[in-house]
C-alpha positions in Angstrom: 21.4 11.7 25.9 25.1 11.8 24.8 28.0 13.3 26.7 28.1 16.4 24.5 24.4 17.2 25.1 24.8 16.9 28.8 27.9 19.0 28.9 26.1 21.8 27.0 23.1 21.7 29.3 23.4 24.6 31.8 19.8 24.3 33.1 20.4 21.7 35.9 22.0 22.8 39.1 24.3 20.1 40.5 27.0 19.9 43.1 26.6 19.5 46.8 24.8 16.8 48.8 24.8 13.0 48.9 26.2 11.3 45.8 23.7 10.8 43.0 20.9 12.1 45.2 18.7 15.1 44.7 18.1 17.2 47.9 15.2 19.6 48.1 16.8 22.6 49.7 14.2 24.9 51.4 14.9 28.4 52.7 15.7 28.6 56.4 12.7 30.9 56.4 10.3 28.2 55.1 7.6 27.6 57.8 7.5 23.8 57.8 10.3 21.7 59.3 12.2 19.4 56.9 11.0 16.0 58.3 7.4 17.1 58.2 7.8 18.4 54.6 9.4 15.1 53.6 6.2 13.3 54.8 4.0 15.9 53.1 5.5 15.5 49.7 6.6 11.8 49.9 10.2 12.6 49.0 13.5 12.7 50.9 15.9 14.2 51.6 14.5 17.7 52.3 16.8 20.1 54.1 16.9 23.8 55.0 19.6 26.2 54.0 21.2 26.3 57.4 24.4 24.7 58.7 22.5 22.2 60.9 20.9 20.6 57.9 22.8 21.5 54.7 24.8 24.7 54.6 23.9 28.3 55.3 23.6 30.5 52.2 24.0 34.3 52.0 22.3 36.4 49.4 20.2 33.5 48.1 17.3 34.5 45.8 14.9 32.1 47.6 15.6 33.7 51.0 15.1 37.1 49.3 11.7 36.0 48.1 10.6 34.8 51.5 11.9 38.0 53.2 10.0 40.1 50.6 6.8 38.1 51.1 7.1 38.3 54.9 7.8 42.0 54.9 5.4 43.3 52.1 3.1 40.6 50.9 2.1 38.6 54.0 -1.1 37.2 52.4 0.8 35.8 49.4 1.3 32.0 49.4 4.8 31.1 48.4 6.9 28.0 47.9 10.4 28.3 46.5 13.3 25.9 46.8 16.5 24.7 45.2 16.9 21.1 43.9 20.5 20.2 44.5 21.9 17.1 42.8 24.9 15.7 44.6 27.6 14.6 42.3 30.8 14.0 44.3 29.3 13.2 47.6 28.6 15.0 50.9 31.7 14.3 52.9 33.8 17.3 54.0 36.5 16.2 51.5 34.0 16.0 48.7 32.6 19.4 49.5 36.0 20.9 49.6 36.8 19.2 46.3 33.6 20.7 44.7 34.5 24.1 46.0 38.1 23.8 44.7 36.9 22.8 41.3 34.5 25.8 41.1 37.3 28.2 42.2 39.6 26.8 39.5 36.9 27.2 36.8 36.1 30.8 37.9 39.8 31.6 37.9 40.0 30.2 34.3 36.9 32.1 33.3 38.0 35.4 34.6 41.8 35.2 33.9 42.2 32.6 31.2 45.1 30.3 30.6 48.0 30.4 28.2 48.3 26.6 28.5 45.5 24.7 26.6 46.3 21.4 28.5 45.7 23.1 31.8 42.5 24.8 30.5 41.1 21.4 29.3 42.0 19.7 32.6 40.2 22.5 34.6 37.1 22.2 32.4 37.1 18.4 32.8 37.4 18.7 36.6 34.6 21.2 36.7 32.3 19.2 34.5 33.0 16.1 36.6 31.7 17.9 39.7 28.8 19.9 38.3 27.6 18.3 35.1 27.1 14.5 35.2 27.7 12.7 31.9 26.8 9.1 32.9 23.4 8.0 31.6 22.7 6.2 34.9 23.3 9.5 36.9 21.1 11.5 34.5 18.3 9.0 34.8 18.5 9.1 38.6 18.3 12.9 38.5 15.2 12.8 36.3 13.5 10.1 38.4 14.2 11.9 41.7 13.1 15.3 40.2 9.8 13.9 38.9 9.0 12.3 42.3 9.8 15.5 44.3 8.1 17.9 41.9 5.0 15.7 41.7 4.9 15.5 45.5 5.3 19.2 45.9 2.6 20.1 43.3 0.2 17.5 44.8 0.8 18.9 48.3 0.3 22.5 47.1 -3.0 21.4 45.4 -1.9 21.8 41.7 -2.3 18.0 41.1 -5.4 16.2 42.3 -5.0 12.7 43.7 
């Protein structure tokens, strides 16, 4: 996959977490604790969307699905998660840097720029934090995704061992 193909791909969510590592991020409403779920699916890291494990989210679609199920569809089996691919790393400095780059990109998107050089720099910074272009990083993402999704589908009974 070349750099242009990767930069046009908007289907992969990347950003926070350990560098070059995919985290399975479960809702804080998910019934199984993270360490147990890691063992169940044979993949780590697994975290919940709460400050003690990853970071708390507000207004997340996955939490909404669990809330809806818990309130109105108690008999429905549900598993929903986010796969978060860490690009810059998980230190506080890296997380602030990721957030800063996202803010700059949103500002550019909504307000534009009269300076093409600044516009290109902002886009480059954003892509560097949220859209990996190195083949090695892309292959790590695919390998980790395959391992996690296979483990989840096996655990849920969709793949027979």
